[in-house]
N, C-alpha and C positions, 0 to 999 in steps of 0.2 A: 909112546902113545900119541894119538892125534889131539892137538889142543882144543879143537872144536868139540869133538865127542866128549872129552873130559869136561869141558865147560857146560855142555848141554845135558850130559848124562845119557847119551844115546848110543846106539850100536853103530850107526853110520853118520857121517858129517853132512847130512842132507836136511835142508830147512824148507818147509812149505812157505812160499811167498804169501804176502798179505793181499787178498783178493776181495776185500769188502764183503758184500752180501753173500758171496758163495764160499767163504771160509766157514762153512757150516760145521757144527761140532762133530758130525759123523766123519767128515773128511779129515778134520784136524786129528781126531782120535785114530783114524786109519793110518795116517802118516806116522804117528808115534808108535803104534802097534807094530808097524812094518820096520821100525828101526830108525826112522827119521825124527825130526822135531816139528810137530804140528804147530801151527800158528793161527791164532784168531786175529782177524783184521778188525780194528775198532773204528775204522773210518766212518761207517754208516751209523754207528751206535750213538744215541742221543743222551744216555744217562748211565750212571754207574750200575744201577740195578740190572739193566740189560746185560752188561758185561759180566756181572756176578752170576747171572743165570746161565749165560753161555759157558762160563768156566765150569760151573757145577754140572752142566749137561755133559761136557767132555769127560769129566771125572766119573760119570756113571758108565762111561763106555771104555775107559782105560785107566790104569794106574801109572802109565808111562808118562814121562815129563813132556810138557808142551808149554808154549808161551803165547804172548800177545804182541801185536805191533802197535806202536804209538806214533801218531803224526805230531812231530815236535811243534809245528806251527799252530796246532789246534789247542785252544784254551782248556778244553775238557781233558786233555791228555795228562795233566798233573793229577787230576782226581782219578783217572783211570790207573795211573801209576800207583796210587794209594791202594786201589783194589788188588793190583798185582802183588803188592807187599802183604796185604792182609790175607790173601789166599795162597801165599807161598809159591808164586810162580818163580821158577829158577832163573829164567833169562827172558829178556824182551828184546825185540828189535825196534829201533827208532828210525824215523825217516822224515823228510820234508821239513827241514829247519835245523837249528842248532840243538844238539842233544845235551848241552851242558847242564841246564837246570834239572832235567829228568835224570841224568847220570848221577848228579850229586844226591838226589833223593833216593833213587833206587839202590845205588851202590852202598849207601849208608845202612841199608837194610839187607845187604848180601845178595841183591839181585844183579845178575850179569846184564850188561848193556851192549848190544851189537848195533852199530849205526850204518845205515845205507848211504853210500857216497857215490858221486858221479865223476870224481876227479882225484888225482893225487893230492892236490892242495886241500880239498875237502877232507880227505883221509887224515892228513896231518892235523888239521883243525879238530877233527873228532878225537884223535889220539890225545891231543892237548886238553880236550874237554874231559878226558878220563874214561872213555869207553873201553870195553874189554876186547873188542874185535870190530872189524868193519866188513860190510858187504860191498864189494866193488861191482856196481851194477852198470853194465853196458847199455848203450842207447837202443840196442835191438830188443830190449825187454819191453813187455807190455805195461800199460798204465802210465803213471805220472813220470814225467821227464823234465830235465832242465832245458835251457835254450841251446847250449853248446855241448851236446852229448858226444861221448867217445865210445867206440866199439869195445866189446869185452876183451877181444884178443890183444888190444893195445892197452886197455885200462888196467887189467889185472896185474901184469908184471910191473907197471909203473907204480901202482899202489903198494905192491909187495916190497918194492925198493924204497918206498917213501916212509913206511912205518915199521915199528918193531912188534906191534900186536898182530894177531892172526888175521888173515884175509880170507873171505868167502867170496866166491865168484858167482855172479848172476847175470842172466841175459844170454839167450841163444843156447841153452843147455836143456836137452830132452832125453838123452840116452847115454849109454856107457862111453861113447866116444867123447861127448862133451864133458862128461864127468872126469875122464882121464886127462883130457886137455887142460881142465882147470887146475889139476894138480901139477901138470907139466909146467904151467905158467907160474907156479909158486903158491897157489891158493891151498888152503887146508880143508875146504869144504865147498858146497854149492848151495845156492838157493834157487828154487824153481817155482814158477807160478803157472805159466801157460800150459805146461805139460799136464798139470793136475786138473785143468779145466775139463779135459777129456778123460776124466776118471769116472768110474761107476759110482763112487761115493759122493761125488760133487753134486750139489743140488741145482746146478745151472739147468735151465730149461733145455729140453732135447733139441730145440731149434738152434740154440747157441752152440751146443756140443757138435751138432752136425756142421755148423758153419766153421768151427775150429778144424774139424776133420777134413773139410773140403778146401780150406783156404790154402793158397800158395804163399811162398815166402815174400812175394812182391805185393801181397794184398793188404798190407798195413801201411798206415801213414801217420805222421806226426801232426797233430792239430793243437792249436792254442795261441796264446799271445803273451806278451811280456816275458816273464821268466817261467811260466807254467805251461807245459805242453803234456799231451798224453799220446801214447801210441795205441792206435785202434784199427780195427778192420775198416776198410774203405767202403762204408755204406753211405746212404743218403745223408745221414746226420754228419758224418765226417766230411763229406763233400761240401756241405753247407759251411762248415767251419773253414775249410780250405778256400772257398770262394769269398767268404766274408769273415776274416779272423776277428773282427770287432764283435761278432755275435757270440764268441766263445766266452763263457762265464763258468769257471770251475765250480762255483758255489751252487749252480743250478743243475749240475750234471748228476749228482748223487741220486736224486729221485728218478731221473731218467734211467740210470743204470739198474735200478730196482725193476723197472718195467722191462728192460732188456733181458736181464739175467734170470729173473724169477718168473716173469710172465711170457717171455719169448716174443715180445713185440720188438722185432729186430730193427725197425726204423725209428724207434722211440729215442734213441741216443747212440753214442759211440759204443762199439763193442770192443772193449779193451783186450788186447792180446799182443804177444810179441811176434817177431819175425820167424821164430822157431815153429810157428804153426805149419809151415811148409813141410815139416818132417813128421807131423802128427796125422796119422791116417786112420786110427781106430781107437775106440774106447777100450781102456784096460782098467783093471782094479788098481788101487793105490799100491798094493803089495807087488803086483806084477811090474808096475813102473819102477819101483825102487829096486826090486831084485834084478831086473834087467840092467839097471844103471850100475850096480856094483858088481855085476858079473865080470868074469875075466875073459869071456868069449868075444 
């Protein structure tokens, strides 16, 4: 049996990536119903009650397992972890910081912890912190990145060799070819975000979905400063950060992302997406995306 499907209680070892405002309950539920592991992103949430309501909403749509993502560096994440425990979430993913404190709390209540890592060194540190699995996320993925990213093709086998716990591949995966490649590299599952942006169940504004379907693989850039970068579509907002990195402030990006993704104001902020957009040409249902991915054709 696959260790990831055993851990998550799913049919397929496929996890929905955390995409903030657009990890809507309908999409999360659709991923789980189709055999994957839906994931609520807690990044934009400001209180425990919002998370509780989102979890309850997903449960009105499916009785299949799903989880939440916790940003380790965010102070609210410990209280969000308490909600995960209270509401019997089977597994969470953690990212952006050390998972140690979250892992201690969650694992003491039987919740599995999967940490997102950008390097083999970070994977070993996560394993030492007690997590149950890691997501090896290549730099071609959308959203938050570190300074010295490594491509998925290089990163996954390095992480597989570095740890004894299961490894999930992320970054540059959108169809059955990427899915198979991940397993060939030693991973036991995949996490996808950008491909699900162009799903019928995603609540992203139509203008954003159209941008995803029209974008080429060369249309994304890394913007940021210090140790925090994001991969996004090269629009006016991203160009501004490229021209003046000092203007980049990740704490002010969240409200701008809400305007972008939910209101379709495309120049309001960076449109986060991975390089795999070059392969995405049409909207599909979540079920169609997952069934194509696990097909043998």
